[in-house]
C-alpha positions in Angstrom: 29.4 -18.3 -48.4 32.1 -21.0 -48.2 33.5 -22.4 -44.9 36.9 -21.0 -45.7 35.5 -17.5 -46.2 33.8 -17.7 -42.8 37.0 -18.7 -41.2 38.9 -15.9 -42.8 36.2 -13.4 -41.7 36.2 -14.8 -38.2 40.0 -14.6 -37.8 40.0 -11.1 -39.4 37.4 -9.9 -37.0 39.1 -11.4 -34.0 42.5 -9.8 -35.0 40.8 -6.4 -35.5 39.2 -6.5 -32.1 42.4 -7.5 -30.4 44.4 -4.8 -32.4 42.0 -2.1 -31.2 42.5 -3.1 -27.5 46.2 -2.3 -27.6 47.4 1.2 -27.2 50.7 2.6 -28.4 51.7 3.3 -24.8 51.2 -0.4 -23.8 53.3 -1.5 -26.7 56.0 1.0 -25.9 56.0 -0.1 -22.2 56.2 -3.8 -23.2 59.1 -3.1 -25.6 60.9 -1.1 -22.9 60.5 -3.7 -20.2 61.7 -6.4 -22.6 64.8 -4.4 -23.4 65.6 -3.7 -19.7 65.0 -7.4 -18.9 67.4 -8.4 -21.6 70.1 -6.0 -20.5 69.8 -7.1 -16.9 69.9 -10.8 -17.8 73.0 -10.3 -20.1 74.8 -8.2 -17.4 74.0 -10.7 -14.7 75.3 -13.7 -16.7 78.5 -11.8 -17.6 79.1 -11.0 -13.9 78.4 -14.5 -12.8 80.7 -15.9 -15.5 83.6 -13.7 -14.3 82.9 -14.7 -10.7 82.9 -18.4 -11.6 86.3 -18.0 -13.4 87.9 -16.4 -10.4 86.8 -19.2 -8.1 88.3 -21.9 -10.5 91.7 -20.2 -10.7 
């Protein structure tokens, strides 16, 4: 067995063991939290931008 083959096998086994530890619910929860965080960040920056323009005028 070549060294490169061992590396590929090790990486493949590691990825498979990590993949099994994630559930669909965890992935869905993470995606939902990322979307909510993005929306809140965008809304906050827009509101602060409008407040800053009012103070300069």
